[in-house]
C-alpha positions in Angstrom: 0.0 0.0 0.0 1.0 3.6 -0.5 1.8 5.5 2.7 1.6 9.3 2.4 3.9 11.8 4.0 1.6 12.4 7.0 1.3 8.6 7.5 5.1 8.4 7.8 5.0 11.3 10.3 2.6 9.2 12.4 4.9 6.3 12.1 7.6 8.4 13.7 5.3 9.1 16.6 4.4 5.4 17.0 8.1 4.5 16.9 8.9 7.0 19.7 5.9 5.5 21.7 7.1 1.9 21.2 10.8 2.6 21.9 10.2 4.6 25.1 7.4 2.8 26.8 8.4 0.0 29.2 5.8 -2.6 30.2 4.8 -1.5 33.7 4.6 -4.8 35.5 7.5 -6.4 33.6 9.7 -3.4 34.4 8.9 -3.6 38.1 9.7 -7.3 38.1 13.1 -6.7 36.5 13.9 -4.1 39.2 12.7 -6.4 41.9 10.0 -4.0 42.9 6.4 -5.0 43.8 3.9 -3.8 41.2 1.1 -1.8 42.8 -1.9 -0.2 41.0 -2.3 2.6 43.6 -2.0 6.1 42.2 1.3 7.4 43.5 3.4 9.0 40.6 2.8 12.1 38.6 5.0 13.3 35.7 5.0 17.1 35.2 6.2 18.4 31.8 7.1 22.1 31.7 6.8 23.0 28.0 9.7 24.4 26.0 12.9 25.5 27.7 16.4 26.6 26.9 16.7 28.0 23.3 13.1 27.1 22.7 11.4 30.1 24.4 7.8 29.2 23.4 5.3 32.1 23.1 6.3 35.7 23.9 4.0 38.3 25.4 3.7 41.9 24.1 5.9 43.0 27.1 8.4 40.2 26.8 7.0 37.5 29.1 8.3 34.1 27.9 6.1 31.0 28.0 9.1 28.8 29.0 9.6 30.8 32.2 5.9 31.0 33.2 5.2 27.3 32.8 8.4 26.2 34.6 7.4 28.3 37.6 3.9 26.8 37.6 5.3 23.3 37.2 7.7 23.7 40.1 4.9 25.0 42.3 2.6 22.1 41.3 5.4 19.6 42.0 5.9 21.0 45.5 2.2 20.8 46.3 2.0 17.2 45.1 5.2 16.2 46.9 3.9 17.6 50.1 0.8 15.4 49.8 3.0 12.3 49.6 2.9 11.7 45.9 6.0 11.0 44.0 6.7 13.7 41.4 9.0 13.4 38.3 9.7 16.5 36.2 10.9 16.3 32.6 12.7 19.6 33.3 13.2 21.5 36.5 15.4 24.3 35.1 15.7 26.4 31.9 17.0 23.7 29.5 15.7 22.3 26.3 14.6 18.7 26.6 14.0 16.7 23.3 10.8 14.8 22.8 12.5 11.4 23.1 13.9 12.3 26.5 10.6 13.7 27.8 8.7 10.5 26.8 11.5 8.3 28.2 11.5 10.2 31.5 7.7 9.8 31.8 7.6 6.1 30.8 10.6 5.1 32.8 9.0 6.7 35.9 6.0 4.5 35.3 3.7 7.5 36.0 0.0 7.3 36.8 -0.6 10.7 35.1 1.3 13.0 32.7 0.6 16.8 32.8 2.2 19.0 30.2 2.0 22.7 31.1 2.0 25.4 28.4 0.9 29.0 27.9 -1.1 29.9 24.8 -0.6 32.4 21.9 -2.7 33.9 19.2 -2.4 36.5 16.5 -5.6 38.0 17.9 -4.4 39.8 21.0 -8.0 39.6 22.3 -7.8 35.8 22.7 -7.7 34.9 26.3 -8.6 32.1 28.8 -7.4 28.6 29.7 -8.0 25.4 27.8 -7.1 21.8 28.3 -6.3 19.1 25.7 -6.0 15.3 25.5 -4.7 13.2 22.7 -6.4 12.6 19.4 -5.3 12.1 15.8 -7.9 14.7 14.7 -8.1 18.2 16.1 -11.5 19.2 17.6 -11.4 22.5 15.7 -9.2 24.8 13.7 -7.9 26.6 16.9 -6.9 23.3 18.5 -5.1 22.3 15.3 -3.2 25.5 15.3 -2.2 25.1 19.0 -0.9 21.6 18.3 1.1 22.7 15.3 2.7 25.5 17.3 3.6 23.3 20.3 4.8 20.5 18.1 7.3 22.8 16.3 9.6 22.3 19.3 10.1 18.7 18.2 10.9 19.4 14.6 8.9 20.5 11.5 7.6 17.0 10.7 6.2 16.0 14.1 2.9 17.9 14.0 1.1 15.2 12.2 -2.6 14.9 11.7 -4.7 12.1 10.2 -5.1 11.8 6.4 -6.4 9.1 4.1 -3.5 6.7 4.6 -4.6 3.2 5.8 -1.8 3.3 8.3 -3.6 6.0 10.2 -6.3 3.6 11.3 -3.7 1.2 12.7 -1.9 4.0 14.6 -5.2 5.2 15.9 -5.7 1.9 17.6 -2.5 2.4 19.5 -3.7 5.7 20.8 -7.4 4.8 21.4 -6.5 2.7 24.4 -7.5 2.4 28.0 -5.8 5.6 28.9 -8.1 7.7 26.7 -11.0 7.8 29.0 -8.9 8.6 32.0 -7.1 11.4 30.0 -10.5 12.9 29.1 -11.7 12.7 32.7 -8.6 14.4 34.1 -8.7 17.1 31.3 -12.3 17.9 32.2 -11.6 18.1 35.9 -8.5 20.3 35.4 -10.4 22.6 33.0 -13.4 23.0 35.4 -11.0 24.2 38.1 -8.9 26.5 35.8 -12.2 28.1 34.6 -12.9 29.3 38.1 -9.8 31.5 37.8 -10.7 33.1 34.5 -12.7 36.3 34.3 -14.1 35.3 30.9 -15.9 32.1 29.7 -14.0 28.8 29.8 -12.4 27.8 26.5 -13.2 24.2 27.3 -11.6 20.8 26.8 -10.4 19.9 23.3 -8.5 17.3 21.4 -5.5 17.6 19.1 -2.5 15.6 17.8 0.1 16.7 20.4 3.3 14.8 19.9 4.3 15.0 23.5 1.1 13.3 24.5 1.3 10.5 21.9 4.5 9.1 23.3 3.6 8.6 27.0 2.0 5.4 28.2 -0.3 6.7 30.9 -3.3 9.1 31.1 -2.1 12.5 29.8 -3.3 16.0 29.3 -1.8 19.3 28.0 -2.9 22.4 29.9 -2.8 25.9 28.3 -2.9 28.1 31.4 -3.6 31.4 29.6 -2.6 33.6 26.6 0.8 35.4 27.1 -0.2 37.3 23.9 -3.1 38.9 25.7 -1.8 42.0 27.5 -4.1 41.5 30.5 -3.3 37.8 30.9 0.4 38.4 30.4 0.2 40.8 33.3 -1.7 38.2 35.4 0.8 35.4 34.5 3.6 37.6 35.7 2.0 37.7 39.2 3.4 35.1 41.6 0.0 34.7 43.3 -1.7 33.9 39.9 0.8 31.2 39.2 0.3 29.8 42.7 -3.5 29.8 42.2 -3.0 27.9 38.9 -0.8 25.3 40.6 -3.3 25.0 43.4 -6.3 24.1 41.2 -4.2 21.8 39.1 -3.1 20.0 42.3 -6.8 19.7 43.3 -7.6 18.1 39.9 -4.8 15.6 40.4 -6.1 14.7 43.9 -9.6 14.1 42.6 -8.2 12.0 39.7 -6.2 10.0 42.2 -9.2 9.3 44.4 -11.2 8.1 41.3 -8.3 6.0 40.1 -7.9 4.1 43.4 -11.6 3.8 44.0 -12.1 2.2 40.6 -9.4 -0.3 41.3 -10.4 -1.0 44.9 -6.9 -0.2 46.3 -5.9 1.8 49.3 -4.3 5.2 48.4 -0.6 6.0 48.9 0.2 7.1 52.5 -0.1 10.8 53.0 -2.1 11.6 49.9 -5.3 13.7 50.4 -7.8 11.0 49.5 
């Protein structure tokens, strides 16, 4: 069969997924560790970093700096609760896609959260929105956000579905048991983020984010606001605003953890606010 260019782009995503994802129970057995299904590990991915600055606000605020601060704050809150936290970057460095997915999968996380700040040509665009993985973007805006964020991993990584038969096969890899949990967490996170916004919630959407395609756990990408909106750029500079964002994201994690453990009939990790 003929495989189109976008099909080969999706093959690249699938190869990253396969190469970087250890089997959870098998990995634990190799390390001599007992395998537990209790929710106890969160992987936090601060978008961009180093030479990849991400979006820039009209007064110079950089996405990479805002999201790193929020990610660190979230990590502290989760760690204090007794959860194990793994960060794909904890300082201003560029981390390639392969390393981000390897870090997440090697940690055998129960949840992956990628934190970003949005951008738009229209400086009136504002508000938060949360994404989970899909081969098809839910709308044109979602498609544009995915293309912008995927640029960090190279020009050919922002793949979307086309008519290639291979797409259906790759779709089966992504439409797995993690999709429902990803959707549930995304909705919980967005509900809480919306309480911080003065305007209407931008909602939960789907798009082909490369960073979400490679991780073998429930995953969501959170756009915490538009740095290109003058008012939101000013808000995102405020330490208290960043703390508030981290606080509601932590609450969404705790709720997801409670649901995860209840569904599996396991006792929560010691110290977690269940």
